N, C-alpha and C positions, 0 to 999 in steps of 0.2 A: 148127357147126364151132368147135372151140377151138384157137387157135393159140398154142403156147407151146413153149419148149425144155423138153422133159420126157423121161421114160424112153423112151417110144415112142409115135408117133402112127400108128395103123393106118388107112389110108385105103382104103375099099372101092373096088375097081376099079382101083387104081394098081399093084398088085403082080402081077408076072408069076409063073408057076408056077416054083417052085424045086425042085431035086432034094431027095430026102428028107434027105441028109446036111446040106445047107445049112439046111434048115428045123430040123433037130434042133440044129444049132449056134446058130441064131438063138434058139430057145426057151431054150436053156441060157444064152445071153447075157442075155436078158431076166430070167431067174431070178437070175443072178449080180448083175445091176444091182439088182434088188429086195432082194437080201441085203446090198447096200452095197459089193460088190466091183466097183467101176467099172473098175479096171484089167483084170481078167479078162474082164469083159463086153465091153470094147473089143477085146480079143484075139480072143474068140470071134466077134464081129461081123465082124472083118476076115477070119477064116477062112471065114465064111459067104459073104462077098463074093468071096473068092478062088475058092470053089467055084461061085458063081453071081453074076457081076458085075452083072447087071441085076435083082438082088433088091432091089426098091425099099424094102420095109419095113425090111430090114436096113440099107440105106444111110441112111435117115432116122433110124433108131435110133442108128446110130453117130455121125452128125452131131450129134444131140441130146446124146448122152452125152459127146462130145468137148467140147461147149460147157459142160456141167456140170463137166467136169474142168478147165476153164479153158484148154483147148487150142484157142483161137479160130480161128487161121489154118487148122488142120487141119479144124475144124468147117466153116469157110467153104468149103474145098475140097470137102468131102463134099456139102454142100448144093448147091454149084454143079454137081457131077457128077450129082446127083439131078435137077436142072433140065435138064441137058443130055440126060439119058436120057428124061425126061418133061417137056417144056416146059410151063410154067405150073402145075406141080404146087403146089397151094395150101399144104400144110404146109411144103414146101421153100421157097417164097417167104417165108412168115412167119418160119420159122426163120432163113433167111439174113439177112433184114432185121434181126432182133434181134442177130445176131452182128455185122453191119456197124455197127449203132448202138453196141454195146459197144466196137467198135474205133475209134469216133469218125468213121466214114465215113457221116455222116448223109444226104448227098444220095443216095448209092447205096441206103441203107436206105429212104428215102422212095420212090425209084423202084420198089423191089420191092413196097412196100406200096400204091403207086398201082396197080400191076398186080394186086395181090390184091383191092383194093377194086373195081376194074373187073370182075374175074372173079367176085367174090362180093359184089355190092352189098348183099345182105341181111345181111351178116355184121357184127354188133355188135363182135366181137372185132377184126376188121380195122380198123375205125374207131378203137377204143380203142388199139390198138398204134400206129397211125399218129399218134394224138394224143400218145402218150408219146414217140415219136421226134421229133415236131415240138418238144415241150417241151425235150428234150435238145439240140436244135439251136438253141434260142433263138427259134423261130418261134411265139411265144406266141399270136397271134391265130388262126393255123391250128390250133394245138393245142386251143384253146378251142372252135373250130368243130367239130372231130371229136369231142371229148368231149361236147359238148352234143348232137350228133346221136346218138351212141351212147346217151347217157342218156335221150333222148326215146324211143328205140326199146325200151329195156329198163331201166326205172328200178331194177331189183333186180340188175342184172348186177354191180354192185360187190361183192356178197357172194361171188361166185365168185372174183374176184381177191383179195379179203381172205382168204378161206379158203386159197387157194393160197399166198399170202404167208406166212401163219402156219405152214403145213406146211413150206414151204421153210426158214423160220427154225428150226423144230424139227429139221430135218435138217442144219443147219449151212450152208445155202446163202444167205448174207446178200445176195449180189448179186442173185440171182433173187427173193428175198423183197422186196428194195427195189423192183424193177421192178413186181411184182404189186401191192404195197401202194400205191405212188405212183399207179398206175392207179385203184385202189379209192378213194383220196382224191379224185382228180379226178372220178370218176364219182359220188361221194357227198359233196359239199362240206359238207353239214350233219350228217354222221354222225360220232360220236366214235370208233367202233371202229377204222376204218382209221387214224386219227391215232395212237391208242394203239399199234397194230401198227407204224406207221412209227417211233414213238419207240423201240420195242423193237429194231427193225432198226438204227437209228442208234446206240443204246447198244451193241449187239453189235459194230458197226463202230468203237466208241470215239469216235464223233462226239457227244460229250456235250452240247455247246451246242445242236446241232440237236435232239437227243433231248428236252432240257428244253423247247425251243420247241414241239415236237410235243405233248408232254403238256400244256403250257399251253393250246394251241389246243383240245385235247380237253376240258379243263376249262371252256373257254368254253361248250361245248355241254352239259356235264354238271357244273355247279358242285358242288364238295364231294364228288365221288365218292372214296370212301376208297381204292380200289385205284389209281386214277390218281394221287392225291396221294402214295401210297406209292411208285409207280414214279418219279414226278418227284423225290421225295426221294432216291431211290437215285442218280439221275444228278447231282443237286446235290451229293451226297457225293463222287462221282467228280470233280466240279469243285472240291472242297474248299470249297464254299460252305456251311459247317457251320450257321450260324444259320438260313439259309433252309431247309436240309434238316430241321432240328429243327422248324421251324414247320410244314412239310408233314406230318411225322410226328405232330405234335401234333393237327393237324386230322384226320388219318386215324384216329388212336386215338379222338378224340372221337366220331367217327361209327361206328367199328367196333372197339370195345375188345377184342374176343375173338380177334384175330389175333396170334399170338405173334411172328411174324416182323417185324411193324411195331414191336413193343416192342424187339426185338433191334436193328433198324436205328436206332431213336432212341437206344438205348444206345450204339451205335458212334459216332453223330454227337456225342452228348454227351461221350463219352470223348475224341474228337478235339479238342473245344474245352475240354478240361481240367475238365469237370464229372464227376469220378470218382464222387462219391456218387450223382448222378443216373443215371449209366451203370449202376452196380451195381444200383440199384433197378429199372431197366428190365429188365436181364437176369433179375433175380429174379422180376419179374412175368411175364415170358415163360415161365419155368419153371413158375410156378403155373398158368398157362393151359394149357400143354402140357408135361408132364414129359418127353416124348420129343423135345423141341426141342433137338437136339444143339448147334446154334449158340449157344444161350443158355448151356448148360453150359460149352462151350469158351471162349467170350468172357469169361464171368465168371471162369473159371479163370485166364485170362491176366491179367485185371485184378487178381485177388487175388495172383497171382504177382508182378506189378509192385509191389504194395504190401508184399511180403515175407511175406504170410500163407500160408506154404507148405502147412500142413495142409489148410486150406480149398481151396486151389488144387488140391492132389492129389485131393481128393474130387470136385471138379468135373470134372477130366479123366477120372477113373475112370468117372464117370457118362456123359460124352460117348463114351468108348470102348466102353462097354457097349451104346450105341445103334448106332454105326458106328465100327469101328476103322480109323483112317487113320494113315499114317506120320507125318504132321505132328503129330497129337495125341499119338501114342506118343512122339515125339521131345520134345515139350513136357513130358510127364510124366517122361521120363527125366532131363530137365534139373533137375527138382525133386529127384529122388533124388540127382543129382550134388551139388546144393547142400546136401543133407542128409548128404552123405558116405556115401551108400548106393550105392556104385559097382557092386556086384554086381547089384543090382536094375536099375540103369540099363543095364548090359550086356545083361541078359536082355531088356529092352524093345527095345533096338536090334536084337537078334537076331530078335525077333518082328516088328519093322517090316520087316526085310530078307526075311522070308518072304512079304510082300505083293507083288502086282504093282506095279511101280514104273517110272517113267520113268528113263532111263539117268542123267541128271544127279542126280536125287534118290538113286538107288542108290549112285552114286559118292561123293556127299557123306556119306551115312550110313556107308558102309564106312570112309571116312577118320576120321570121328568115333568109330566103334566101335574102330578100331585105336588111336586115342589113349586111349580109355578103358581098353582092355585093357593098354596100356603103363602107364597110371597105376595100375591095380590091381596090376600085378606089382611095382611099386616098394615098397620097405619103408617 
């Protein structure tokens, strides 16, 4: 049994027969959830429960989806109702315990997980989740006990949590990713992969100091790994620790010189510490390695624009836009034409940018700037 707040946990034997309309609604809810439309999935699940209040699968699904949506109190109420209808239901116990832990109600969470461990003493996941809640509650010795017990029963179980955490991160669910990866780290204290994943989670959460520490721990187990050095360099850049970032990128390039993005990253770090020549050389090397590396073209274009070399900057932005046209780069190229007194070309570029899908703030800003350019063009 795998206990996790997820799209839907179907438990054989726990669902009562639902009328066809309720089942159809539930199937559509699951499909909408899979498509990323959580709001509509929740509405459909509520409709299924209105048609069949004791439809256990639908209630567990809705409770889980509410947790994913961050609506923890509502999720808690749904899990509690599921347990009222089916006392001791295992997925409901596990799901409610996790929501309680996220709400800081650790004692109640532990009580649910105690019940789960008692009901499923063979479950590695129940032990792992209780270990995680104990850790959150500061009950470290009890956390270690559960993790060691889980690890002894299934030494490879960490891979399941690691993979789940990576998927959660890719789907933009950093809080869920953090929980899964923290469990993976605890279950596999000598493996670098979970530490790398945890570093990525903390970076996504803008907790850069913790991310740097995670990557450093991973490097203890895999010294000199080019990609871990690159990832630590990125968070060191976010911390504005430019010399250390350059050092990590130096080591990464020495071990894996054919990765264009590492050259781009070192170029940005060098530029931040006023090494303009070094930065330009790095961007140029990245382009030589991968002529379709858009970031190398656009960053070299910005550097050259800052140096006043407008012709070269123009060519770099044209190359970047030929790879992927973004409003930001179109705007940068338009500014070059403004500086060259080619306002008509700048206006055309702004009009092109406004035809792209844009966030409201960006659209509003571009429209203001375009209006100013048109006004400038109309003046004698």
